[in-house]
Structure formats: structure tokens, C-alpha cells
C-alpha positions in Angstrom: -52.7 34.8 -16.2 -52.0 31.1 -16.1 -49.2 29.6 -14.1 -45.6 29.5 -15.3 -44.7 26.6 -17.5 -42.7 23.8 -16.0 -38.9 23.7 -16.4 -37.8 22.0 -19.6 -36.6 18.4 -18.9 -33.2 17.3 -20.0 -32.9 16.6 -23.7 -32.4 13.2 -25.2 -28.8 14.1 -26.0 -28.1 15.3 -22.5 -29.7 12.1 -21.0 -27.6 10.0 -23.4 -24.4 11.9 -22.4 -25.2 11.3 -18.8 -25.7 7.6 -19.4 -22.5 7.4 -21.3 -20.5 9.2 -18.6 -22.0 6.8 -16.0 -21.1 3.8 -18.1 -17.6 5.2 -18.6 -17.2 5.7 -14.8 -18.5 2.2 -14.1 -16.1 0.8 -16.7 -13.2 2.8 -15.3 -13.9 1.6 -11.8 -14.3 -2.0 -12.9 -10.9 -1.7 -14.7 -9.3 -0.3 -11.6 -10.7 -3.0 -9.4 -9.7 -5.7 -11.8 -6.2 -4.3 -12.3 -5.4 -3.7 -8.6 -7.0 -7.0 -7.6 -5.0 -8.8 -10.2 -1.8 -7.1 -9.2 -2.2 -7.9 -5.5 -3.4 -11.5 -6.3 -0.4 -11.9 -8.4 1.8 -10.7 -5.6 0.1 -13.1 -3.2 0.4 -16.1 -5.6 4.0 -15.2 -6.3 4.9 -14.9 -2.6 3.3 -18.3 -2.0 5.2 -19.8 -4.9 8.5 -18.3 -3.7 8.0 -19.9 -0.3 7.1 -23.2 -1.8 10.1 -23.1 -4.1 12.3 -22.3 -1.0 10.8 -25.4 0.8 11.5 -27.6 -2.2 15.1 -26.2 -2.4 15.6 -27.0 1.3 14.2 -30.5 1.2 16.0 -31.3 -2.1 19.3 -30.3 -0.4 18.4 -32.6 2.6 17.6 -35.4 0.2 20.9 -35.0 -1.6 22.7 -35.1 1.8 20.9 -38.4 2.6 21.9 -39.8 -0.7 25.6 -38.9 -0.1 25.5 -40.7 3.3 23.9 -43.7 1.6 26.6 -43.7 -1.1 29.3 -43.6 1.5 27.7 -46.6 3.3 27.2 -48.5 0.1 30.8 -47.9 -1.1 32.0 -49.5 2.1 29.7 -52.5 1.6 27.7 -51.4 4.6 28.7 -50.3 8.1 29.1 -52.8 11.0 28.2 -51.7 14.5 28.5 -53.5 17.7 25.4 -55.5 18.5 24.3 -54.5 22.0 21.2 -55.2 24.0 18.1 -54.2 21.9 20.0 -54.2 18.6 18.2 -56.3 16.1 20.0 -57.8 13.1 18.7 -57.0 9.6 16.5 -60.1 8.8 16.6 -59.2 5.1 20.4 -59.6 4.7 22.3 -62.8 4.4 24.7 -63.3 7.3 24.4 -59.8 8.7 26.4 -60.6 11.8 30.1 -61.3 12.3 32.2 -62.1 15.5 35.4 -60.3 16.1 38.6 -62.1 17.4 37.9 -60.6 20.8 34.4 -62.1 20.8 32.3 -59.0 20.1 29.3 -59.4 17.7 29.0 -56.8 15.0 25.9 -56.5 12.8 25.7 -54.9 9.3 23.8 -51.7 8.7 23.2 -51.4 5.0 22.1 -48.0 3.4 18.4 -48.8 3.6 18.5 -49.8 7.3 20.7 -46.9 8.1 18.2 -44.5 6.5 15.3 -46.1 8.3 17.0 -45.9 11.7 17.9 -42.3 11.0 14.3 -41.6 10.3 13.3 -43.3 13.6 15.7 -41.0 15.5 13.8 -37.9 14.2 11.3 -36.5 16.6 7.9 -36.2 14.8 6.9 -33.4 17.2 9.5 -31.2 15.6 7.6 -31.4 12.3 10.4 -33.1 10.2 10.3 -36.7 9.1 11.6 -38.8 6.3 10.5 -42.2 4.8 12.4 -44.6 2.6 10.1 -46.6 0.4 9.8 -48.7 -2.7 7.2 -50.4 -4.9 9.1 -53.7 -4.2 10.4 -53.3 -0.7 12.4 -56.0 1.0 11.0 -54.7 4.3 7.2 -54.5 4.3 7.5 -51.5 6.7 9.0 -49.6 3.8 5.9 -49.9 1.7 4.6 -46.7 0.1 1.5 -44.8 1.0 -0.9 -44.1 -2.0 0.7 -40.7 -2.7 4.2 -42.1 -2.5 3.3 -45.0 -4.8 1.9 -42.5 -7.3 5.2 -40.6 -7.2 7.3 -43.7 -7.6 5.3 -44.7 -10.7 5.9 -41.1 -12.0 9.7 -41.5 -11.3 9.7 -44.7 -13.4 8.2 -42.6 -16.3 11.1 -40.2 -16.0 10.0 -37.6 -13.5 12.9 -36.3 -11.4 11.1 -35.1 -8.2 7.6 -34.4 -6.8 6.3 -32.1 -4.1 2.8 -31.7 -2.7 0.8 -30.4 0.3 -1.1 -32.7 2.6 -3.7 -31.9 5.2 -3.9 -34.3 8.1 -5.4 -34.3 11.5 -2.1 -33.2 12.9 -2.0 -30.3 10.5 -0.7 -29.4 7.1 2.5 -31.0 5.8 4.6 -30.2 2.8 6.2 -33.3 1.3 9.1 -33.7 -1.1 10.1 -36.9 -2.8 12.9 -37.9 -5.2 13.9 -41.3 -6.6 16.7 -43.6 -5.5 18.5 -45.1 -8.6 20.2 -48.5 -8.7 24.0 -48.2 -8.5 26.5 -51.0 -8.7 26.9 -51.0 -4.9 23.2 -51.6 -4.5 23.2 -54.9 -6.3 24.7 -56.7 -3.3 21.4 -56.4 -1.5 18.9 -55.9 -4.3 20.4 -57.8 -7.2 18.2 -60.8 -6.5 15.2 -58.6 -7.1 16.1 -58.2 -10.7 17.1 -54.5 -10.6 19.4 -53.1 -13.2 21.8 -50.2 -12.9 20.1 -46.9 -13.4 16.6 -48.1 -12.7 14.4 -46.6 -10.0 14.7 -48.7 -6.9 12.6 -46.6 -4.6 12.6 -43.2 -3.2 12.8 -41.1 -0.1 10.0 -38.7 0.9 10.7 -35.9 3.4 7.8 -34.2 5.2 7.9 -30.8 6.8 5.1 -29.5 9.0 3.9 -26.1 7.8 1.2 -25.2 10.2 3.0 -22.1 11.5 4.1 -21.2 7.9 0.5 -21.5 6.6 -0.7 -19.3 9.5 1.8 -16.7 8.5 0.8 -17.0 4.9 -2.8 -16.5 5.8 -1.9 -13.5 7.8 0.1 -12.2 4.9 -2.8 -12.9 2.5 -5.2 -11.0 4.8 -2.8 -8.1 5.0 -2.4 -8.1 1.2 -6.2 -8.3 0.8 -6.6 -5.4 3.2 -4.0 -3.3 1.4 -5.7 -4.1 -1.9 -9.1 -3.1 -0.6 -7.7 0.1 0.9 -5.8 0.9 -2.4 -9.0 0.2 -4.4 -11.1 2.5 -2.1 -8.5 5.3 -2.3 -8.2 5.1 -6.1 -12.0 4.7 -6.6 -12.5 7.7 -4.4 -10.0 9.7 -6.3 -11.4 8.6 -9.7 -14.9 9.4 -8.5 -13.8 12.9 -7.3 -12.0 13.5 -10.6 -14.9 12.2 -12.5 -17.3 14.5 -10.7 -15.1 17.5 -11.3 -14.9 16.4 -15.0 -18.7 16.1 -15.2 -19.1 19.5 -13.6 -16.7 21.1 -16.0 -18.3 19.4 -18.9 -21.7 20.6 -17.8 -20.4 24.1 -17.3 -18.8 24.0 -20.7 -22.0 22.7 -22.2 -24.0 25.4 -20.5 -21.6 28.0 -21.8 -21.7 26.6 -25.3 -25.5 26.4 -25.1 -25.6 30.0 -23.9 -23.4 31.1 -26.7 -25.6 29.3 -29.2 -28.8 30.9 -27.9 -27.6 34.3 -26.6 -27.2 37.5 -28.4 -23.6 38.6 -27.8 -24.3 42.3 -27.6 -27.4 42.4 -25.4 -27.1 39.2 -23.4 -30.7 38.1 -24.2 -31.8 35.3 -26.5 -30.9 35.6 -30.1 -33.4 35.4 -33.0 -32.9 31.7 -33.7 -33.3 30.7 -30.0 -36.3 32.8 -29.6 -38.1 31.4 -32.7 -37.3 27.8 -31.5 -38.7 28.7 -28.1 -41.8 30.2 -29.7 -42.4 27.0 -31.7 -42.1 25.0 -28.5 -44.5 27.3 -26.7 -47.0 27.2 -29.5 -46.9 23.4 -29.6 -47.5 23.3 -25.9 -50.4 25.7 -26.1 -51.9 23.8 -29.1 -52.4 20.9 -26.6 -53.6 23.0 -23.7 -55.6 25.6 -25.6 -54.1 28.4 -23.4 -53.7 31.8 -25.0 -50.3 33.1 -26.2 -49.5 36.7 -27.2 -46.6 38.0 -29.2 -45.1 41.5 -29.5 -42.5 42.9 -31.9 -41.0 46.3 -31.0 -38.7 48.5 -32.9 -36.7 51.4 -31.3 -37.7 54.7 -32.9 -35.2 56.7 -35.0 -32.4 54.4 -34.0 -30.4 55.1 -37.1 -30.1 58.7 -35.9 -28.5 57.5 -32.7 -25.8 55.7 -34.6 -25.3 58.5 -37.1 -25.2 61.3 -34.4 -23.7 59.6 -31.4 -21.8 56.7 -32.9 -22.2 53.0 -32.9 -20.8 52.6 -29.4 -23.7 54.8 -28.1 -26.1 52.8 -30.2 -24.8 49.5 -28.8 -25.3 50.9 -25.3 -28.9 51.8 -26.1 -29.6 48.3 -27.3 -28.1 46.8 -24.1 -30.1 49.2 -22.0 -33.3 48.4 -23.9 -32.7 44.6 -23.5 -32.1 45.0 -19.8 -35.3 47.1 -19.4 -37.3 44.5 -21.3 -36.0 41.7 -19.3 -36.6 43.4 -15.9 -40.2 44.4 -17.0 -41.1 40.9 -18.1 -42.2 37.9 -16.1 -39.8 35.0 -15.5 -41.5 32.8 -18.0 -42.0 35.4 -20.7 -39.6 35.2 -23.6 -37.5 38.2 -24.5 -35.2 38.1 -27.5 -33.4 40.2 -30.1 -35.2 39.9 -33.4 -32.7 41.7 -35.5 -31.0 45.1 -35.6 -33.0 47.4 -33.2 -36.0 45.0 -33.2 -37.0 42.9 -30.2 -39.6 40.2 -29.6 -41.6 39.6 -26.5 -43.7 36.4 -26.1 -46.2 36.3 -23.3 -47.5 32.7 -22.6 -50.8 32.1 -20.9 -51.8 35.8 -21.4 -55.0 37.0 -23.1 -54.9 39.9 -25.5 -56.3 42.4 -23.0 -53.8 41.3 -20.3 -51.0 41.5 -22.8 -51.9 45.0 -24.0 -51.7 46.3 -20.4 -48.4 44.5 -19.8 -46.9 45.8 -23.1 -48.1 49.3 -22.3 -46.3 49.3 -19.0 -43.1 48.2 -20.9 -43.5 51.0 -23.4 -43.9 53.6 -20.6 -40.9 52.1 -18.8 -38.7 52.4 -21.9 -39.9 56.0 -22.5 -39.1 57.0 -18.9 -35.8 55.2 -18.5 -34.1 54.9 -21.9 -32.1 58.0 -22.3 -29.3 59.0 -24.7 -26.0 60.5 -23.5 -27.3 64.0 -24.5 -30.5 63.5 -22.4 -32.9 62.7 -25.3 -35.4 59.9 -24.7 -35.5 56.8 -26.8 -38.9 55.3 -27.5 -40.2 52.2 -29.3 -43.1 51.2 -31.4 -45.0 48.0 -30.5 -47.0 45.5 -32.6 -49.1 43.1 -30.5 -51.2 40.1 -31.6 -52.6 36.9 -30.1 -52.0 33.5 -31.5 -54.8 31.9 -33.4 -55.3 28.1 -32.9 -54.0 26.3 -35.9 -51.7 29.0 -37.3 -47.9 28.8 -37.5 -45.3 30.9 -35.8 -44.5 32.6 -39.1 -48.2 33.7 -39.4 -48.2 35.0 -35.8 -45.0 37.0 -36.4 -46.3 38.4 -39.7 -49.4 39.9 -37.9 -47.2 41.3 -35.1 -44.9 42.8 -37.6 -47.8 44.4 -39.5 -49.1 45.8 -36.2 -45.7 47.3 -35.4 -45.5 49.1 -38.7 -49.0 50.4 -38.1 -47.7 51.8 -34.8 -44.8 53.5 -36.6 -47.2 54.9 -39.3 -49.4 56.4 -36.6 -46.6 58.4 -35.0 -44.4 55.8 -33.1 -44.1 55.3 -29.4 -47.3 53.4 -29.2 -48.8 50.0 -29.0 -50.9 48.7 -31.9 -53.0 45.6 -31.6 -53.9 43.3 -34.4 -56.2 40.4 -33.3 
């Protein structure tokens, strides 16, 4: 006998189903990664925005406090302080100094000078500075840097405030700037410059060093990224596990459905349809290889008497026992199926007619020896054996086997008839 045929590869439908499931899993995982990454990224961006909004709120409040102090100074026409050693009069004011009756010299501190001197008192090492500036400053030292000049021009177009981040050698700084508007009290010093009430006269920029804050933000971002990665891994692991369980259940369900479609419910062996399909496949394979194939049809003798005398339950048990004996007596790659009623089919691939006759004779003897009724009577079978002829169809092969089986019944039953 030839070797057993190779296992049947997965069908195109099964391969397509597997690809579809893999695509679904990949899509689900991608969706999970995108959703979670988006959620955590949104949290990180929102957290950064909240911190930036808080810095803007703080610096806006400081700016408003400075404006209130400047308004107080302007409402009083400036503030005079005693001129001591090291005190320099404002060179941009007309007659800034006055002498009291007791001989002391006082010098005028207008709002701009007061703001400037306040800024000079601030320690830059503490990370907080302010700068009063204008596009047309009286004091050249109050000239704007490029970013301040851009903000001042934006204020002239109607913008109310600006904030931005700068990166310098000393580190990162967050800057806030808002405009200073011309008020009636300002015209005493700036009227000669052609300003009108309500116009943008300049602005004050406040800088806040944020090195430590940015370090904390980076740490927070790393923490969020780590949590996101961990969450993604846990969810992907859970999805993969659930998907594998789903695939296993689908495969099990498919196997069960396939078994139901090809299995005879009573005997547990292949049904007629499945056996005939397998026979067609086997013949197609042997058409290419030229190997022999033999086919046997067998019919249980006097089976109607079993049903009539012992009942259909006993008859069903006889059919189950016969199927079990046929299956146990056959090779693993032989095909055993229920052909209809009490008829069975046995296909022996790679077997010559002489080898098949010996094998079928052993099956017949096994049935005769082991297939017993409840009352002790033996149950036998008549066999019709034939060999496939190259070029013929499965129907022609089965017709010859059926003819040989009826010859066996005509010659007394419980025998093997061969029709080459």
C-alpha cells in the first residue's frame, strides 16, 4: 500500500477568515493605541495649558498692580524724594528738582522713572524681572527688544495682551506684556511727543524664570507617557487574550458546524454527502498520481427484520455498532461513511484490488464475529468491491460497486463480490 495522503490544507475561506481576524485585531489595537495616546496627550496638553494660563493670570495681576501704582503717582503729578548722594535727577523732565525752605533738595520721580527704579531693585537671580518700554521712549534705555517691539505694534492694532516663552542661555523664561494707555495725567511728560488720550504709549513686560517649572512639566510628561504606555500594554494584552479566546471559540464552533455538516448524526461517521465529496477529491488526486483506489459498498443483511422484530432502537444500535467496527477495522486514511439506510461505503486509497479484497474480507469476518443482536443472533453484511478505472467518474465507480454488492446478496449474502 502507498503512504497516507497529506493532511488537507486550510481552505480559501478559512485562510480569508484568518486574515480578516488578523486585520480586525490589528485595527482594534491601532484604535486602542490612538485613543489612549490621544487621551493622555490631551491630558498633557491640557495640563500644560492650565499651568500657562495660571502664569498669565499671575503676571496679569502683577501688571495691574504696577499700573495702579503708576496711576497713583501720576494723579499726584509725580512723587518727590529727597536727593541724596548717588541720586540722579531725571534728565528727561523739565525742572525735576526743587529746594525746600529748610534747604533740602527734592527730585521728581514720575511714573516711568518709578517703574524703572522698581525694576532695578528686583534681583534677577530670583527669576522675576519687569521692563517698561515704548516704541518712542524718552529714555533710550527703555527701548524695546525685538519681541517687545512686535508686541507693541500688535497693541496698536488692538491686541490687549501677549505672552510667550523664551529660551536663553540663563534658561527658559515666560514673558507677559500688556500695553500702557495714555491718560490725562500722562500728558504732562509725554504731551510734547504728540500722544493723544487712549493711545498706546508703551507697555510693561514681566518675565518669570520657569526652569524648575519646565523640569517638573517634563517629569510630569514622562510620567504621563509611562502611564500611557503601561495602560496601552495592559489593554493590548487584554484585547489580545480576549481575541485569542474568541478565535479559539470561533474555530471550535466552526469545527463543530463542519462536523455537523459532514457527520451522520446516528453513527458518528461521515454522512453520504461528505463521503462523496471526499471521494471526488480522492479521485482527483489519484488522477494526477496514477495510484490505485478501491471502493466498497456494503449492506447489512436482513436489517429490516431487526427493526421489525426488535424495534428501531435496537436497529439504531446495530447501525452504530457496525459503524464503530468499520472505523476500527480501517486505516486512518481510509474513508468510512454511511451511504444510506443500512448501507455503508468504504474507500481505500492507494490500495490495489487484491490488497483491498483481503482488507475487506477481514472487515466482513470482524462484523460477523462481533456484530450481535440483543437475542444473540449474528448480523452480517454483503460487500461489493471494485477498483477505480482511470478516466471514469465517481458515479461510475459507485455504480459498479453497487452492482457487485447486489451480486453478493444474490449469491447468499455475507460475502465479498469483486467487480473489476
